[in-house]
C-alpha positions in Angstrom: -79.9 115.2 189.1 -76.2 115.6 190.0 -75.2 119.0 191.5 -74.0 121.7 189.2 -70.6 121.8 190.9 -69.6 118.5 189.3 -66.8 119.0 186.8 -65.3 116.8 184.1 -62.8 117.1 181.3 -65.1 119.4 179.3 -65.3 122.0 182.1 -62.6 124.0 183.9 -65.1 125.5 186.4 -65.3 124.5 190.0 -67.9 125.4 192.6 -68.3 129.1 193.4 -66.5 130.1 190.2 -63.1 128.8 191.4 -61.4 127.7 188.3 -59.1 124.8 187.6 -56.3 127.0 186.3 -52.7 126.1 185.8 -51.7 126.8 189.4 -54.1 124.2 190.7 -52.1 121.2 189.4 -49.9 118.7 191.1 -47.2 119.7 188.6 -47.1 123.1 190.2 -47.1 122.0 193.8 -43.8 122.2 195.6 -43.5 119.0 197.7 -40.8 119.3 200.3 -38.8 116.3 201.4 -40.9 116.1 204.6 -44.1 116.0 202.5 -43.1 113.9 199.6 -44.7 110.7 200.8 -48.0 112.5 201.5 -47.8 114.1 198.0 -47.2 110.8 196.4 -50.2 109.2 198.1 -52.5 112.1 197.0 -51.2 112.2 193.4 -51.4 108.5 192.7 -53.3 107.7 189.5 -53.8 104.0 190.2 -54.5 101.9 193.3 -55.6 105.1 195.1 -56.6 105.1 198.8 -60.4 105.4 198.9 -60.5 107.8 201.8 -57.7 110.4 202.6 -57.7 112.9 205.4 -55.1 115.6 205.1 -54.3 118.2 207.6 -51.9 121.0 208.5 -51.7 123.5 211.3 -51.1 126.1 208.7 -52.7 126.3 205.3 -49.8 124.6 203.6 -51.3 124.3 200.2 -54.2 122.1 201.2 -56.6 123.7 198.8 -54.0 123.4 196.0 -53.7 119.7 196.7 -57.5 119.1 196.6 -57.9 121.1 193.4 -54.9 119.3 192.0 -56.7 116.0 192.6 -59.8 117.3 190.9 -57.6 118.6 188.0 -56.0 115.2 187.6 -59.3 113.4 187.6 -61.0 115.9 185.2 -58.2 115.5 182.7 -59.0 111.8 182.6 -62.6 112.6 182.0 -63.8 111.6 185.5 -66.6 113.5 187.2 -65.6 115.1 190.5 -66.8 117.5 193.1 -65.0 120.2 195.1 -66.7 121.9 198.1 -64.9 124.7 200.1 -66.7 124.5 203.5 -65.1 127.8 204.6 -67.4 129.3 202.0 -70.4 127.2 202.9 -72.7 130.2 203.4 -75.4 129.8 200.7 -74.3 126.2 199.9 -76.6 123.3 200.5 -75.5 120.0 202.1 -77.6 118.5 199.3 -74.6 119.0 197.1 -73.4 115.7 198.5 -76.4 113.8 197.3 -75.3 111.3 194.6 -71.7 111.7 195.6 -71.2 108.0 195.2 -71.8 108.2 191.5 -68.7 110.4 191.1 -65.0 109.4 190.7 -63.7 111.9 193.2 -65.2 114.1 196.0 -63.0 116.7 197.7 -64.2 118.6 200.7 -62.0 121.5 201.9 -61.8 122.9 205.4 -64.1 120.4 207.2 -63.2 122.4 210.4 -66.3 124.4 209.3 -68.8 121.6 209.4 -72.1 122.3 211.1 -74.8 119.8 212.1 -76.4 119.6 208.7 -73.1 119.2 206.9 -72.0 116.6 209.4 -75.0 114.5 208.6 -74.6 115.0 204.9 -70.9 114.0 205.0 -71.7 111.0 207.1 -74.3 109.8 204.7 -72.0 110.5 201.7 -69.1 108.7 203.3 -71.2 105.5 203.9 -72.6 105.6 200.3 -69.1 106.1 198.8 -67.7 103.1 200.7 -69.9 100.9 198.5 -68.5 102.3 195.3 -65.1 103.2 193.8 -65.6 106.9 194.7 -62.5 108.4 196.3 -63.2 110.9 199.1 -60.5 113.4 200.2 -61.0 115.9 203.0 -58.8 118.6 204.5 -58.7 120.3 207.9 -56.3 122.4 210.1 -56.1 119.6 212.7 -56.4 115.9 213.1 -60.0 114.5 213.3 -59.8 113.7 217.0 -59.4 117.4 217.6 -62.3 118.6 215.5 -65.5 119.7 217.2 -67.6 117.0 215.6 -70.9 116.4 217.3 -71.7 113.2 215.3 -69.6 110.6 216.9 -70.0 108.1 214.1 -68.7 110.6 211.6 -65.6 111.3 213.7 -64.8 107.6 213.7 -65.3 107.5 210.0 -62.8 110.4 209.6 -60.2 108.4 211.4 -60.7 105.3 209.4 -58.7 106.2 206.2 -55.3 107.3 205.3 -54.3 110.2 207.4 -51.6 112.6 206.1 -50.0 115.6 207.7 -48.7 118.3 205.4 -45.8 119.8 207.4 -44.7 123.5 207.3 -42.1 124.5 204.7 -38.9 126.0 205.9 -37.7 129.4 204.6 -35.6 127.9 201.9 -38.5 125.9 200.6 -40.8 128.9 200.8 -38.3 130.8 198.7 -38.3 128.0 196.1 -42.1 128.0 196.2 -42.3 131.8 195.5 -39.9 131.4 192.6 -41.8 128.4 191.2 -45.1 130.2 191.3 -43.6 133.3 189.8 -42.1 131.3 187.0 -45.5 129.7 186.4 -46.9 133.2 185.8 -44.0 134.1 183.4 -42.1 136.2 185.9 -38.5 135.9 187.0 -38.1 136.3 190.8 -34.4 136.8 191.7 -33.1 135.3 194.9 -32.5 138.8 196.4 -36.1 139.8 195.8 -37.5 136.6 197.1 -35.3 136.8 200.2 -36.5 140.4 200.8 -40.1 139.3 200.6 -39.5 136.6 203.1 -37.9 139.0 205.5 -40.8 141.5 205.4 -43.9 139.4 204.7 -46.3 137.3 206.5 -44.7 133.9 205.9 -47.8 131.8 205.6 -48.3 130.3 202.2 -51.6 132.1 201.7 -50.0 135.4 202.6 -47.0 134.9 200.3 -49.3 134.0 197.4 -51.4 137.1 198.0 -48.2 139.2 197.7 -47.3 137.4 194.5 -50.7 138.2 193.1 -50.2 141.9 193.9 -46.7 141.9 192.4 -47.9 140.1 189.3 -50.6 142.7 188.7 -48.3 145.7 189.4 -45.5 144.4 187.2 -47.9 143.8 184.3 -49.5 147.2 184.6 -46.2 149.0 184.7 -44.2 146.6 182.5 -41.5 146.3 185.1 -39.4 143.4 186.3 -39.6 142.2 189.9 -37.1 144.2 191.9 -36.7 145.2 195.5 -37.8 148.8 194.7 -41.0 147.5 193.0 -41.8 145.3 195.9 -41.3 148.2 198.3 -43.6 150.4 196.3 -46.3 147.8 195.8 -46.4 146.6 199.4 -45.7 149.9 201.1 -42.6 148.6 202.9 
């Protein structure tokens, strides 16, 4: 039996209750000029690379890209699997059994592999090679810098298309904030976005958490996004 974390076009639910919402799509991903070629390779619908390894020293939307790939596959009715290894506590490597029968397998944060998961991924990788299954994995560093004990797995990880997602500059982060705010039905003026960038943790994850808080606060108080609201909400 295939694991319950498999999704298709009839389900918007991913493993661990992470949903395929509107913010998980390729359409909502801001691809900078430096990352356009990587984005194009990941979002291809035809003639896809069977194995893709994406990495970034910061979390530059890697999870978004993997979920975007799942979203695109699910819309087409293809079964796919997403596993966030950062949250592997309580998850079984058996989730990868039968991976070769799926259209797409995405494994996030393989920096968190342990011995059992290494063996499971190695077995799944070999099985998928004999089928049309696409495998996409993400990490914070290139495979040669991962602490992989299984040498054969490390060589497999270096065998496919390797893509680096480069950091966004401040102008691109401002555009990202405004894009994601617009997706939520909010208008984020330049002055407010610039103020956030001046005061905030500039990691993508940190900026998105701030946007989450502002979204909740503005809805609760029925207020537009302004510098005073940001100061009140964030305690700045």
